[in-house]
PQR file with spaces between the fields and no chain letter, atoms N, CA, C, O and H, PARSE charges and radii, in Angstrom:
ATOM       1  N    MET     1       6.750   -7.101  -11.133 -0.4000 1.5000
ATOM       2  CA   MET     1       6.173   -6.999   -9.816 -0.0000 2.0000
ATOM       3  C    MET     1       7.209   -6.364   -8.883  0.5500 1.7000
ATOM       4  O    MET     1       8.393   -6.698   -8.924 -0.5500 1.4000
ATOM       5  N    THR     2       6.737   -5.449   -8.052 -0.4000 1.5000
ATOM       6  CA   THR     2       7.587   -4.735   -7.113 -0.0000 2.0000
ATOM       7  C    THR     2       7.049   -4.937   -5.713  0.5500 1.7000
ATOM       8  O    THR     2       5.850   -4.785   -5.481 -0.5500 1.4000
ATOM       9  H    THR     2       5.775   -5.177   -8.020  0.4000 1.0000
ATOM      10  N    LYS     3       7.925   -5.281   -4.768 -0.4000 1.5000
ATOM      11  CA   LYS     3       7.507   -5.486   -3.378 -0.0000 2.0000
ATOM      12  C    LYS     3       8.285   -4.554   -2.460  0.5500 1.7000
ATOM      13  O    LYS     3       9.504   -4.421   -2.574 -0.5500 1.4000
ATOM      14  H    LYS     3       8.900   -5.405   -4.957  0.4000 1.0000
ATOM      15  N    VAL     4       7.555   -3.909   -1.541 -0.4000 1.5000
ATOM      16  CA   VAL     4       8.159   -3.096   -0.485 -0.0000 2.0000
ATOM      17  C    VAL     4       7.330   -3.286    0.774  0.5500 1.7000
ATOM      18  O    VAL     4       6.222   -3.820    0.722 -0.5500 1.4000
ATOM      19  H    VAL     4       6.566   -4.017   -1.448  0.4000 1.0000
ATOM      20  N    THR     5       7.863   -2.853    1.892 -0.4000 1.5000
ATOM      21  CA   THR     5       7.128   -2.898    3.154 -0.0000 2.0000
ATOM      22  C    THR     5       6.740   -1.478    3.529  0.5500 1.7000
ATOM      23  O    THR     5       7.559   -0.560    3.482 -0.5500 1.4000
ATOM      24  H    THR     5       8.763   -2.419    1.934  0.4000 1.0000
ATOM      25  N    ILE     6       5.470   -1.314    3.905 -0.4000 1.5000
ATOM      26  CA   ILE     6       4.981    0.020    4.281 -0.0000 2.0000
ATOM      27  C    ILE     6       4.398    0.001    5.686  0.5500 1.7000
ATOM      28  O    ILE     6       4.132   -1.063    6.244 -0.5500 1.4000
ATOM      29  H    ILE     6       4.805   -2.060    3.944  0.4000 1.0000
ATOM      30  N    LYS     7       4.204    1.182    6.249 -0.4000 1.5000
ATOM      31  CA   LYS     7       3.576    1.344    7.557 -0.0000 2.0000
ATOM      32  C    LYS     7       2.601    2.499    7.460  0.5500 1.7000
ATOM      33  O    LYS     7       2.978    3.604    7.071 -0.5500 1.4000
ATOM      34  H    LYS     7       4.420    2.047    5.795  0.4000 1.0000
ATOM      35  N    LEU     8       1.340    2.248    7.814 -0.4000 1.5000
ATOM      36  CA   LEU     8       0.296    3.276    7.822 -0.0000 2.0000
ATOM      37  C    LEU     8      -0.106    3.489    9.279  0.5500 1.7000
ATOM      38  O    LEU     8      -0.705    2.609    9.897 -0.5500 1.4000
ATOM      39  H    LEU     8       1.033    1.350    8.130  0.4000 1.0000
ATOM      40  N    ASP     9       0.227    4.669    9.830 -0.4000 1.5000
ATOM      41  CA   ASP     9       0.063    4.899   11.256 -0.0000 2.0000
ATOM      42  C    ASP     9      -1.253    5.563   11.665  0.5500 1.7000
ATOM      43  O    ASP     9      -1.628    5.509   12.836 -0.5500 1.4000
ATOM      44  H    ASP     9       0.713    5.384    9.328  0.4000 1.0000
ATOM      45  N    SER    10      -1.950    6.180   10.728 -0.4000 1.5000
ATOM      46  CA   SER    10      -3.158    6.913   11.113 -0.0000 2.0000
ATOM      47  C    SER    10      -4.214    6.838   10.012  0.5500 1.7000
ATOM      48  O    SER    10      -3.940    6.388    8.899 -0.5500 1.4000
ATOM      49  H    SER    10      -1.645    6.223    9.776  0.4000 1.0000
ATOM      50  N    ILE    11      -5.407    7.280   10.338 -0.4000 1.5000
ATOM      51  CA   ILE    11      -6.488    7.323    9.354 -0.0000 2.0000
ATOM      52  C    ILE    11      -6.102    8.266    8.214  0.5500 1.7000
ATOM      53  O    ILE    11      -6.387    7.980    7.052 -0.5500 1.4000
ATOM      54  H    ILE    11      -5.629    7.645   11.242  0.4000 1.0000
ATOM      55  N    ALA    12      -5.462    9.375    8.534 -0.4000 1.5000
ATOM      56  CA   ALA    12      -5.026   10.320    7.500 -0.0000 2.0000
ATOM      57  C    ALA    12      -4.014    9.668    6.563  0.5500 1.7000
ATOM      58  O    ALA    12      -4.049    9.899    5.354 -0.5500 1.4000
ATOM      59  H    ALA    12      -5.230    9.608    9.479  0.4000 1.0000
ATOM      60  N    ASP    13      -3.107    8.853    7.117 -0.4000 1.5000
ATOM      61  CA   ASP    13      -2.140    8.134    6.276 -0.0000 2.0000
ATOM      62  C    ASP    13      -2.858    7.204    5.309  0.5500 1.7000
ATOM      63  O    ASP    13      -2.509    7.144    4.130 -0.5500 1.4000
ATOM      64  H    ASP    13      -3.079    8.666    8.099  0.4000 1.0000
ATOM      65  N    VAL    14      -3.860    6.477    5.800 -0.4000 1.5000
ATOM      66  CA   VAL    14      -4.598    5.532    4.958 -0.0000 2.0000
ATOM      67  C    VAL    14      -5.307    6.289    3.830  0.5500 1.7000
ATOM      68  O    VAL    14      -5.256    5.866    2.675 -0.5500 1.4000
ATOM      69  H    VAL    14      -4.143    6.526    6.757  0.4000 1.0000
ATOM      70  N    LYS    15      -5.961    7.396    4.154 -0.4000 1.5000
ATOM      71  CA   LYS    15      -6.657    8.189    3.132 -0.0000 2.0000
ATOM      72  C    LYS    15      -5.696    8.696    2.067  0.5500 1.7000
ATOM      73  O    LYS    15      -5.977    8.599    0.873 -0.5500 1.4000
ATOM      74  H    LYS    15      -6.002    7.740    5.092  0.4000 1.0000
ATOM      75  N    LYS    16      -4.562    9.237    2.500 -0.4000 1.5000
ATOM      76  CA   LYS    16      -3.574    9.764    1.562 -0.0000 2.0000
ATOM      77  C    LYS    16      -3.011    8.634    0.697  0.5500 1.7000
ATOM      78  O    LYS    16      -2.858    8.791   -0.514 -0.5500 1.4000
ATOM      79  H    LYS    16      -4.333    9.316    3.470  0.4000 1.0000
ATOM      80  N    PHE    17      -2.706    7.502    1.322 -0.4000 1.5000
ATOM      81  CA   PHE    17      -2.162    6.355    0.602 -0.0000 2.0000
ATOM      82  C    PHE    17      -3.139    5.873   -0.469  0.5500 1.7000
ATOM      83  O    PHE    17      -2.739    5.646   -1.611 -0.5500 1.4000
ATOM      84  H    PHE    17      -2.831    7.374    2.305  0.4000 1.0000
ATOM      85  N    VAL    18      -4.420    5.712   -0.112 -0.4000 1.5000
ATOM      86  CA   VAL    18      -5.423    5.230   -1.067 -0.0000 2.0000
ATOM      87  C    VAL    18      -5.604    6.222   -2.211  0.5500 1.7000
ATOM      88  O    VAL    18      -5.792    5.807   -3.355 -0.5500 1.4000
ATOM      89  H    VAL    18      -4.745    5.896    0.815  0.4000 1.0000
ATOM      90  N    SER    19      -5.552    7.519   -1.930 -0.4000 1.5000
ATOM      91  CA   SER    19      -5.713    8.501   -3.009 -0.0000 2.0000
ATOM      92  C    SER    19      -4.548    8.417   -3.993  0.5500 1.7000
ATOM      93  O    SER    19      -4.750    8.593   -5.195 -0.5500 1.4000
ATOM      94  H    SER    19      -5.399    7.857   -1.002  0.4000 1.0000
ATOM      95  N    VAL    20      -3.335    8.152   -3.510 -0.4000 1.5000
ATOM      96  CA   VAL    20      -2.180    8.003   -4.399 -0.0000 2.0000
ATOM      97  C    VAL    20      -2.297    6.707   -5.204  0.5500 1.7000
ATOM      98  O    VAL    20      -2.120    6.713   -6.423 -0.5500 1.4000
ATOM      99  H    VAL    20      -3.171    8.009   -2.534  0.4000 1.0000
ATOM     100  N    VAL    21      -2.595    5.601   -4.524 -0.4000 1.5000
ATOM     101  CA   VAL    21      -2.695    4.294   -5.197 -0.0000 2.0000
ATOM     102  C    VAL    21      -3.768    4.330   -6.287  0.5500 1.7000
ATOM     103  O    VAL    21      -3.590    3.734   -7.349 -0.5500 1.4000
ATOM     104  H    VAL    21      -2.739    5.596   -3.534  0.4000 1.0000
ATOM     105  N    SER    22      -4.862    5.014   -6.034 -0.4000 1.5000
ATOM     106  CA   SER    22      -5.982    5.049   -6.983 -0.0000 2.0000
ATOM     107  C    SER    22      -5.633    5.760   -8.291  0.5500 1.7000
ATOM     108  O    SER    22      -6.337    5.589   -9.287 -0.5500 1.4000
ATOM     109  H    SER    22      -5.007    5.499   -5.171  0.4000 1.0000
ATOM     110  N    MET    23      -4.574    6.541   -8.306 -0.4000 1.5000
ATOM     111  CA   MET    23      -4.172    7.242   -9.522 -0.0000 2.0000
ATOM     112  C    MET    23      -3.465    6.325  -10.522  0.5500 1.7000
ATOM     113  O    MET    23      -3.286    6.696  -11.682 -0.5500 1.4000
ATOM     114  H    MET    23      -4.002    6.680   -7.498  0.4000 1.0000
ATOM     115  N    TYR    24      -3.067    5.141  -10.083 -0.4000 1.5000
ATOM     116  CA   TYR    24      -2.325    4.221  -10.953 -0.0000 2.0000
ATOM     117  C    TYR    24      -3.241    3.120  -11.445  0.5500 1.7000
ATOM     118  O    TYR    24      -4.063    2.599  -10.691 -0.5500 1.4000
ATOM     119  H    TYR    24      -3.213    4.839   -9.141  0.4000 1.0000
ATOM     120  N    ASP    25      -3.091    2.761  -12.740 -0.4000 1.5000
ATOM     121  CA   ASP    25      -4.035    1.819  -13.342 -0.0000 2.0000
ATOM     122  C    ASP    25      -3.660    0.354  -13.154  0.5500 1.7000
ATOM     123  O    ASP    25      -4.433   -0.525  -13.534 -0.5500 1.4000
ATOM     124  H    ASP    25      -2.423    3.184  -13.352  0.4000 1.0000
ATOM     125  N    TYR    26      -2.500    0.068  -12.579 -0.4000 1.5000
ATOM     126  CA   TYR    26      -2.158   -1.329  -12.326 -0.0000 2.0000
ATOM     127  C    TYR    26      -2.602   -1.745  -10.920  0.5500 1.7000
ATOM     128  O    TYR    26      -2.872   -0.902  -10.064 -0.5500 1.4000
ATOM     129  H    TYR    26      -1.872    0.782  -12.270  0.4000 1.0000
ATOM     130  N    ASP    27      -2.670   -3.058  -10.702 -0.4000 1.5000
ATOM     131  CA   ASP    27      -3.113   -3.574   -9.408 -0.0000 2.0000
ATOM     132  C    ASP    27      -2.023   -3.403   -8.365  0.5500 1.7000
ATOM     133  O    ASP    27      -0.836   -3.582   -8.637 -0.5500 1.4000
ATOM     134  H    ASP    27      -2.450   -3.743  -11.397  0.4000 1.0000
ATOM     135  N    VAL    28      -2.462   -3.051   -7.161 -0.4000 1.5000
ATOM     136  CA   VAL    28      -1.566   -2.962   -6.012 -0.0000 2.0000
ATOM     137  C    VAL    28      -2.269   -3.701   -4.876  0.5500 1.7000
ATOM     138  O    VAL    28      -3.424   -3.416   -4.557 -0.5500 1.4000
ATOM     139  H    VAL    28      -3.426   -2.905   -6.940  0.4000 1.0000
ATOM     140  N    ASP    29      -1.566   -4.645   -4.277 -0.4000 1.5000
ATOM     141  CA   ASP    29      -2.117   -5.429   -3.181 -0.0000 2.0000
ATOM     142  C    ASP    29      -1.336   -5.168   -1.912  0.5500 1.7000
ATOM     143  O    ASP    29      -0.164   -4.791   -1.951 -0.5500 1.4000
ATOM     144  H    ASP    29      -0.628   -4.876   -4.536  0.4000 1.0000
ATOM     145  N    LEU    30      -2.007   -5.375   -0.774 -0.4000 1.5000
ATOM     146  CA   LEU    30      -1.349   -5.325    0.525 -0.0000 2.0000
ATOM     147  C    LEU    30      -1.517   -6.686    1.171  0.5500 1.7000
ATOM     148  O    LEU    30      -2.605   -7.262    1.140 -0.5500 1.4000
ATOM     149  H    LEU    30      -2.958   -5.680   -0.743  0.4000 1.0000
ATOM     150  N    ALA    31      -0.449   -7.202    1.756 -0.4000 1.5000
ATOM     151  CA   ALA    31      -0.495   -8.511    2.400 -0.0000 2.0000
ATOM     152  C    ALA    31      -0.033   -8.384    3.849  0.5500 1.7000
ATOM     153  O    ALA    31       1.000   -7.784    4.147 -0.5500 1.4000
ATOM     154  H    ALA    31       0.435   -6.735    1.781  0.4000 1.0000
ATOM     155  N    SER    32      -0.827   -8.964    4.729 -0.4000 1.5000
ATOM     156  CA   SER    32      -0.502   -8.989    6.150 -0.0000 2.0000
ATOM     157  C    SER    32      -0.826  -10.392    6.643  0.5500 1.7000
ATOM     158  O    SER    32      -1.992  -10.777    6.735 -0.5500 1.4000
ATOM     159  H    SER    32      -1.666   -9.452    4.486  0.4000 1.0000
ATOM     160  N    GLY    33       0.210  -11.143    6.955 -0.4000 1.5000
ATOM     161  CA   GLY    33      -0.007  -12.535    7.343 -0.0000 2.0000
ATOM     162  C    GLY    33      -0.551  -13.312    6.160  0.5500 1.7000
ATOM     163  O    GLY    33       0.033  -13.289    5.077 -0.5500 1.4000
ATOM     164  H    GLY    33       1.156  -10.830    6.880  0.4000 1.0000
ATOM     165  N    ARG    34      -1.654  -13.993    6.357 -0.4000 1.5000
ATOM     166  CA   ARG    34      -2.233  -14.777    5.261 -0.0000 2.0000
ATOM     167  C    ARG    34      -3.313  -14.010    4.498  0.5500 1.7000
ATOM     168  O    ARG    34      -3.936  -14.561    3.591 -0.5500 1.4000
ATOM     169  H    ARG    34      -2.129  -14.012    7.237  0.4000 1.0000
ATOM     170  N    TYR    35      -3.537  -12.756    4.853 -0.4000 1.5000
ATOM     171  CA   TYR    35      -4.552  -11.939    4.190 -0.0000 2.0000
ATOM     172  C    TYR    35      -3.918  -11.040    3.129  0.5500 1.7000
ATOM     173  O    TYR    35      -2.850  -10.468    3.347 -0.5500 1.4000
ATOM     174  H    TYR    35      -3.030  -12.308    5.590  0.4000 1.0000
ATOM     175  N    ALA    36      -4.581  -10.922    1.989 -0.4000 1.5000
ATOM     176  CA   ALA    36      -4.155  -10.002    0.936 -0.0000 2.0000
ATOM     177  C    ALA    36      -5.384   -9.235    0.470  0.5500 1.7000
ATOM     178  O    ALA    36      -6.436   -9.824    0.224 -0.5500 1.4000
ATOM     179  H    ALA    36      -5.449  -11.386    1.812  0.4000 1.0000
ATOM     180  N    ILE    37      -5.248   -7.933    0.352 -0.4000 1.5000
ATOM     181  CA   ILE    37      -6.383   -7.088   -0.047 -0.0000 2.0000
ATOM     182  C    ILE    37      -5.939   -6.112   -1.131  0.5500 1.7000
ATOM     183  O    ILE    37      -4.747   -5.890   -1.341 -0.5500 1.4000
ATOM     184  H    ILE    37      -4.393   -7.454    0.552  0.4000 1.0000
ATOM     185  N    ASP    38      -6.923   -5.537   -1.813 -0.4000 1.5000
ATOM     186  CA   ASP    38      -6.687   -4.515   -2.832 -0.0000 2.0000
ATOM     187  C    ASP    38      -6.303   -3.214   -2.121  0.5500 1.7000
ATOM     188  O    ASP    38      -7.044   -2.729   -1.267 -0.5500 1.4000
ATOM     189  H    ASP    38      -7.892   -5.718   -1.643  0.4000 1.0000
ATOM     190  N    ALA    39      -5.159   -2.660   -2.471 -0.4000 1.5000
ATOM     191  CA   ALA    39      -4.669   -1.440   -1.815 -0.0000 2.0000
ATOM     192  C    ALA    39      -5.514   -0.212   -2.135  0.5500 1.7000
ATOM     193  O    ALA    39      -5.338    0.834   -1.510 -0.5500 1.4000
ATOM     194  H    ALA    39      -4.556   -3.055   -3.165  0.4000 1.0000
ATOM     195  N    LYS    40      -6.430   -0.319   -3.100 -0.4000 1.5000
ATOM     196  CA   LYS    40      -7.302    0.803   -3.443 -0.0000 2.0000
ATOM     197  C    LYS    40      -8.577    0.809   -2.602  0.5500 1.7000
ATOM     198  O    LYS    40      -9.431    1.678   -2.777 -0.5500 1.4000
ATOM     199  H    LYS    40      -6.574   -1.168   -3.608  0.4000 1.0000
ATOM     200  N    SER    41      -8.710   -0.154   -1.690 -0.4000 1.5000
ATOM     201  CA   SER    41      -9.903   -0.291   -0.859 -0.0000 2.0000
ATOM     202  C    SER    41      -9.623    0.176    0.565  0.5500 1.7000
ATOM     203  O    SER    41      -8.883   -0.469    1.309 -0.5500 1.4000
ATOM     204  H    SER    41      -8.016   -0.860   -1.547  0.4000 1.0000
ATOM     205  N    ILE    42     -10.227    1.309    0.935 -0.4000 1.5000
ATOM     206  CA   ILE    42     -10.050    1.820    2.301 -0.0000 2.0000
ATOM     207  C    ILE    42     -10.563    0.801    3.316  0.5500 1.7000
ATOM     208  O    ILE    42      -9.901    0.535    4.319 -0.5500 1.4000
ATOM     209  H    ILE    42     -10.828    1.832    0.331  0.4000 1.0000
ATOM     210  N    MET    43     -11.729    0.237    3.060 -0.4000 1.5000
ATOM     211  CA   MET    43     -12.291   -0.748    4.000 -0.0000 2.0000
ATOM     212  C    MET    43     -11.383   -1.978    4.100  0.5500 1.7000
ATOM     213  O    MET    43     -11.205   -2.537    5.182 -0.5500 1.4000
ATOM     214  H    MET    43     -12.267    0.454    2.245  0.4000 1.0000
ATOM     215  N    GLY    44     -10.820   -2.388    2.984 -0.4000 1.5000
ATOM     216  CA   GLY    44      -9.902   -3.519    3.007 -0.0000 2.0000
ATOM     217  C    GLY    44      -8.682   -3.240    3.860  0.5500 1.7000
ATOM     218  O    GLY    44      -8.251   -4.097    4.631 -0.5500 1.4000
ATOM     219  H    GLY    44     -10.965   -1.934    2.104  0.4000 1.0000
ATOM     220  N    ILE    45      -8.124   -2.047    3.727 -0.4000 1.5000
ATOM     221  CA   ILE    45      -6.942   -1.679    4.518 -0.0000 2.0000
ATOM     222  C    ILE    45      -7.270   -1.685    6.002  0.5500 1.7000
ATOM     223  O    ILE    45      -6.468   -2.149    6.812 -0.5500 1.4000
ATOM     224  H    ILE    45      -8.474   -1.350    3.101  0.4000 1.0000
ATOM     225  N    PHE    46      -8.440   -1.174    6.367 -0.4000 1.5000
ATOM     226  CA   PHE    46      -8.794   -1.151    7.786 -0.0000 2.0000
ATOM     227  C    PHE    46      -9.082   -2.541    8.343  0.5500 1.7000
ATOM     228  O    PHE    46      -9.152   -2.713    9.560 -0.5500 1.4000
ATOM     229  H    PHE    46      -9.092   -0.796    5.709  0.4000 1.0000
ATOM     230  N    SER    47      -9.251   -3.538    7.468 -0.4000 1.5000
ATOM     231  CA   SER    47      -9.442   -4.903    7.953 -0.0000 2.0000
ATOM     232  C    SER    47      -8.109   -5.566    8.314  0.5500 1.7000
ATOM     233  O    SER    47      -8.090   -6.637    8.921 -0.5500 1.4000
ATOM     234  H    SER    47      -9.194   -3.398    6.479  0.4000 1.0000
ATOM     235  N    LEU    48      -6.994   -4.925    7.939 -0.4000 1.5000
ATOM     236  CA   LEU    48      -5.671   -5.457    8.260 -0.0000 2.0000
ATOM     237  C    LEU    48      -5.200   -4.952    9.622  0.5500 1.7000
ATOM     238  O    LEU    48      -5.725   -3.974   10.154 -0.5500 1.4000
ATOM     239  H    LEU    48      -7.009   -4.055    7.446  0.4000 1.0000
ATOM     240  N    ASP    49      -4.207   -5.633   10.169 -0.4000 1.5000
ATOM     241  CA   ASP    49      -3.579   -5.207   11.425 -0.0000 2.0000
ATOM     242  C    ASP    49      -2.578   -4.104   11.101  0.5500 1.7000
ATOM     243  O    ASP    49      -1.461   -4.387   10.668 -0.5500 1.4000
ATOM     244  H    ASP    49      -3.780   -6.427    9.737  0.4000 1.0000
ATOM     245  N    LEU    50      -2.966   -2.858   11.307 -0.4000 1.5000
ATOM     246  CA   LEU    50      -2.120   -1.716   10.947 -0.0000 2.0000
ATOM     247  C    LEU    50      -1.047   -1.405   11.990  0.5500 1.7000
ATOM     248  O    LEU    50      -0.254   -0.483   11.803 -0.5500 1.4000
ATOM     249  H    LEU    50      -3.874   -2.628   11.659  0.4000 1.0000
ATOM     250  N    SER    51      -1.017   -2.166   13.087 -0.4000 1.5000
ATOM     251  CA   SER    51       0.019   -1.939   14.095 -0.0000 2.0000
ATOM     252  C    SER    51       1.364   -2.501   13.652  0.5500 1.7000
ATOM     253  O    SER    51       2.400   -2.175   14.232 -0.5500 1.4000
ATOM     254  H    SER    51      -1.662   -2.915   13.238  0.4000 1.0000
ATOM     255  N    ASN    52       1.346   -3.347   12.622 -0.4000 1.5000
ATOM     256  CA   ASN    52       2.574   -3.932   12.090 -0.0000 2.0000
ATOM     257  C    ASN    52       2.794   -3.461   10.654  0.5500 1.7000
ATOM     258  O    ASN    52       1.839   -3.082    9.975 -0.5500 1.4000
ATOM     259  H    ASN    52       0.505   -3.611   12.151  0.4000 1.0000
ATOM     260  N    PRO    53       4.042   -3.481   10.187 -0.5600 1.5000
ATOM     261  CA   PRO    53       4.292   -3.158    8.770  0.2800 2.0000
ATOM     262  C    PRO    53       3.563   -4.137    7.847  0.5500 1.7000
ATOM     263  O    PRO    53       3.314   -5.284    8.217 -0.5500 1.4000
ATOM     264  N    ILE    54       3.226   -3.671    6.647 -0.4000 1.5000
ATOM     265  CA   ILE    54       2.445   -4.435    5.681 -0.0000 2.0000
ATOM     266  C    ILE    54       3.258   -4.558    4.397  0.5500 1.7000
ATOM     267  O    ILE    54       3.933   -3.611    3.991 -0.5500 1.4000
ATOM     268  H    ILE    54       3.428   -2.739    6.346  0.4000 1.0000
ATOM     269  N    GLU    55       3.194   -5.711    3.767 -0.4000 1.5000
ATOM     270  CA   GLU    55       3.886   -5.902    2.490 -0.0000 2.0000
ATOM     271  C    GLU    55       3.024   -5.363    1.357  0.5500 1.7000
ATOM     272  O    GLU    55       1.844   -5.697    1.255 -0.5500 1.4000
ATOM     273  H    GLU    55       2.646   -6.480    4.096  0.4000 1.0000
ATOM     274  N    LEU    56       3.610   -4.537    0.513 -0.4000 1.5000
ATOM     275  CA   LEU    56       2.924   -3.982   -0.647 -0.0000 2.0000
ATOM     276  C    LEU    56       3.467   -4.672   -1.891  0.5500 1.7000
ATOM     277  O    LEU    56       4.678   -4.803   -2.065 -0.5500 1.4000
ATOM     278  H    LEU    56       4.569   -4.266    0.595  0.4000 1.0000
ATOM     279  N    ILE    57       2.554   -5.113   -2.755 -0.4000 1.5000
ATOM     280  CA   ILE    57       2.938   -5.730   -4.021 -0.0000 2.0000
ATOM     281  C    ILE    57       2.312   -4.916   -5.148  0.5500 1.7000
ATOM     282  O    ILE    57       1.091   -4.893   -5.301 -0.5500 1.4000
ATOM     283  H    ILE    57       1.570   -5.007   -2.614  0.4000 1.0000
ATOM     284  N    ALA    58       3.151   -4.252   -5.935 -0.4000 1.5000
ATOM     285  CA   ALA    58       2.683   -3.479   -7.093 -0.0000 2.0000
ATOM     286  C    ALA    58       2.895   -4.351   -8.327  0.5500 1.7000
ATOM     287  O    ALA    58       4.020   -4.757   -8.618 -0.5500 1.4000
ATOM     288  H    ALA    58       4.143   -4.270   -5.811  0.4000 1.0000
ATOM     289  N    HIS    59       1.819   -4.637   -9.047 -0.4000 1.5000
ATOM     290  CA   HIS    59       1.882   -5.506  -10.219 -0.0000 2.0000
ATOM     291  C    HIS    59       2.268   -4.698  -11.463  0.5500 1.7000
ATOM     292  O    HIS    59       1.490   -4.547  -12.405 -0.5500 1.4000
ATOM     293  H    HIS    59       0.905   -4.308   -8.811  0.4000 1.0000
ATOM     294  N    SER    60       3.501   -4.189  -11.424 -0.4000 1.5000
ATOM     295  CA   SER    60       4.038   -3.395  -12.524 -0.0000 2.0000
ATOM     296  C    SER    60       5.558   -3.485  -12.456  0.5500 1.7000
ATOM     297  O    SER    60       6.137   -3.520  -11.370 -0.5500 1.4000
ATOM     298  H    SER    60       4.133   -4.312  -10.659  0.4000 1.0000
ATOM     299  N    ASP    61       6.194   -3.522  -13.608 -0.4000 1.5000
ATOM     300  CA   ASP    61       7.650   -3.535  -13.638 -0.0000 2.0000
ATOM     301  C    ASP    61       8.224   -2.123  -13.598  0.5500 1.7000
ATOM     302  O    ASP    61       9.426   -1.941  -13.402 -0.5500 1.4000
ATOM     303  H    ASP    61       5.724   -3.493  -14.491  0.4000 1.0000
ATOM     304  N    ASN    62       7.362   -1.124  -13.786 -0.4000 1.5000
ATOM     305  CA   ASN    62       7.809    0.256  -13.793 -0.0000 2.0000
ATOM     306  C    ASN    62       7.019    1.045  -12.753  0.5500 1.7000
ATOM     307  O    ASN    62       6.164    1.861  -13.098 -0.5500 1.4000
ATOM     308  H    ASN    62       6.386   -1.271  -13.946  0.4000 1.0000
ATOM     309  N    ALA    63       7.312    0.795  -11.477 -0.4000 1.5000
ATOM     310  CA   ALA    63       6.564    1.427  -10.388 -0.0000 2.0000
ATOM     311  C    ALA    63       7.370    2.524   -9.705  0.5500 1.7000
ATOM     312  O    ALA    63       7.050    2.914   -8.582 -0.5500 1.4000
ATOM     313  H    ALA    63       8.007    0.132  -11.197  0.4000 1.0000
ATOM     314  N    ASP    64       8.406    3.026  -10.363 -0.4000 1.5000
ATOM     315  CA   ASP    64       9.283    4.015   -9.737 -0.0000 2.0000
ATOM     316  C    ASP    64       8.547    5.294   -9.326  0.5500 1.7000
ATOM     317  O    ASP    64       8.754    5.796   -8.222 -0.5500 1.4000
ATOM     318  H    ASP    64       8.666    2.710  -11.275  0.4000 1.0000
ATOM     319  N    ALA    65       7.699    5.819  -10.195 -0.4000 1.5000
ATOM     320  CA   ALA    65       6.962    7.053   -9.871 -0.0000 2.0000
ATOM     321  C    ALA    65       6.025    6.805   -8.696  0.5500 1.7000
ATOM     322  O    ALA    65       5.907    7.642   -7.801 -0.5500 1.4000
ATOM     323  H    ALA    65       7.530    5.412  -11.093  0.4000 1.0000
ATOM     324  N    PHE    66       5.361    5.651   -8.702 -0.4000 1.5000
ATOM     325  CA   PHE    66       4.455    5.290   -7.614 -0.0000 2.0000
ATOM     326  C    PHE    66       5.225    5.184   -6.292  0.5500 1.7000
ATOM     327  O    PHE    66       4.798    5.737   -5.279 -0.5500 1.4000
ATOM     328  H    PHE    66       5.457    4.971   -9.429  0.4000 1.0000
ATOM     329  N    LEU    67       6.344    4.484   -6.303 -0.4000 1.5000
ATOM     330  CA   LEU    67       7.135    4.323   -5.079 -0.0000 2.0000
ATOM     331  C    LEU    67       7.656    5.657   -4.576  0.5500 1.7000
ATOM     332  O    LEU    67       7.764    5.862   -3.367 -0.5500 1.4000
ATOM     333  H    LEU    67       6.691    4.035   -7.126  0.4000 1.0000
ATOM     334  N    ASP    68       7.983    6.568   -5.489 -0.4000 1.5000
ATOM     335  CA   ASP    68       8.439    7.894   -5.093 -0.0000 2.0000
ATOM     336  C    ASP    68       7.321    8.659   -4.378  0.5500 1.7000
ATOM     337  O    ASP    68       7.577    9.393   -3.424 -0.5500 1.4000
ATOM     338  H    ASP    68       7.896    6.401   -6.471  0.4000 1.0000
ATOM     339  N    GLU    69       6.081    8.482   -4.845 -0.4000 1.5000
ATOM     340  CA   GLU    69       4.953    9.185   -4.224 -0.0000 2.0000
ATOM     341  C    GLU    69       4.588    8.632   -2.855  0.5500 1.7000
ATOM     342  O    GLU    69       4.042    9.358   -2.025 -0.5500 1.4000
ATOM     343  H    GLU    69       5.873    7.885   -5.621  0.4000 1.0000
ATOM     344  N    ILE    70       4.880    7.357   -2.604 -0.4000 1.5000
ATOM     345  CA   ILE    70       4.528    6.762   -1.304 -0.0000 2.0000
ATOM     346  C    ILE    70       5.750    6.575   -0.404  0.5500 1.7000
ATOM     347  O    ILE    70       5.683    5.841    0.581 -0.5500 1.4000
ATOM     348  H    ILE    70       5.324    6.767   -3.278  0.4000 1.0000
ATOM     349  N    LYS    71       6.862    7.231   -0.733 -0.4000 1.5000
ATOM     350  CA   LYS    71       8.110    7.008    0.017 -0.0000 2.0000
ATOM     351  C    LYS    71       7.974    7.304    1.510  0.5500 1.7000
ATOM     352  O    LYS    71       8.701    6.727    2.320 -0.5500 1.4000
ATOM     353  H    LYS    71       6.916    7.828   -1.534  0.4000 1.0000
ATOM     354  N    GLU    72       7.059    8.189    1.883 -0.4000 1.5000
ATOM     355  CA   GLU    72       6.903    8.499    3.322 -0.0000 2.0000
ATOM     356  C    GLU    72       6.315    7.317    4.102  0.5500 1.7000
ATOM     357  O    GLU    72       6.435    7.265    5.326 -0.5500 1.4000
ATOM     358  H    GLU    72       6.469    8.657    1.226  0.4000 1.0000
ATOM     359  N    PHE    73       5.683    6.375    3.405 -0.4000 1.5000
ATOM     360  CA   PHE    73       5.099    5.202    4.072 -0.0000 2.0000
ATOM     361  C    PHE    73       6.008    3.985    4.027  0.5500 1.7000
ATOM     362  O    PHE    73       5.759    3.008    4.734 -0.5500 1.4000
ATOM     363  H    PHE    73       5.586    6.418    2.410  0.4000 1.0000
ATOM     364  N    ILE    74       7.056    4.022    3.212 -0.4000 1.5000
ATOM     365  CA   ILE    74       7.939    2.864    3.051 -0.0000 2.0000
ATOM     366  C    ILE    74       8.861    2.738    4.261  0.5500 1.7000
ATOM     367  O    ILE    74       9.489    3.704    4.695 -0.5500 1.4000
ATOM     368  H    ILE    74       7.258    4.815    2.638  0.4000 1.0000
ATOM     369  N    VAL    75       8.921    1.515    4.790 -0.4000 1.5000
ATOM     370  CA   VAL    75       9.793    1.209    5.927 -0.0000 2.0000
ATOM     371  C    VAL    75      11.162    0.839    5.377  0.5500 1.7000
ATOM     372  O    VAL    75      11.281   -0.049    4.533 -0.5500 1.4000
ATOM     373  H    VAL    75       8.411    0.731    4.437  0.4000 1.0000
ATOM     374  N    LYS    76      12.172    1.508    5.849 -0.4000 1.5000
ATOM     375  CA   LYS    76      13.542    1.255    5.350 -0.0000 2.0000
ATOM     376  C    LYS    76      14.107   -0.005    5.962  0.5500 1.7000
ATOM     377  O    LYS    76      15.241   -0.380    5.665 -0.5500 1.4000
ATOM     378  H    LYS    76      12.075    2.229    6.535  0.4000 1.0000
């Protein structure tokens, strides 16, 4: 399992993020407060508070390629 914090600032960011996440066959979740949703669900992402950073949990031990593709959304 891999955890990082991401920030999605616009509708275009959400669309791009979901298209990247959907290419991977393992589960990816987003958690904001007590809510956790499937990162492959655009509607689920819009149900979160996008004004704050969101915790991403990738259920894979080898998520390096995935993290490289979403590096523009990762909060340092």
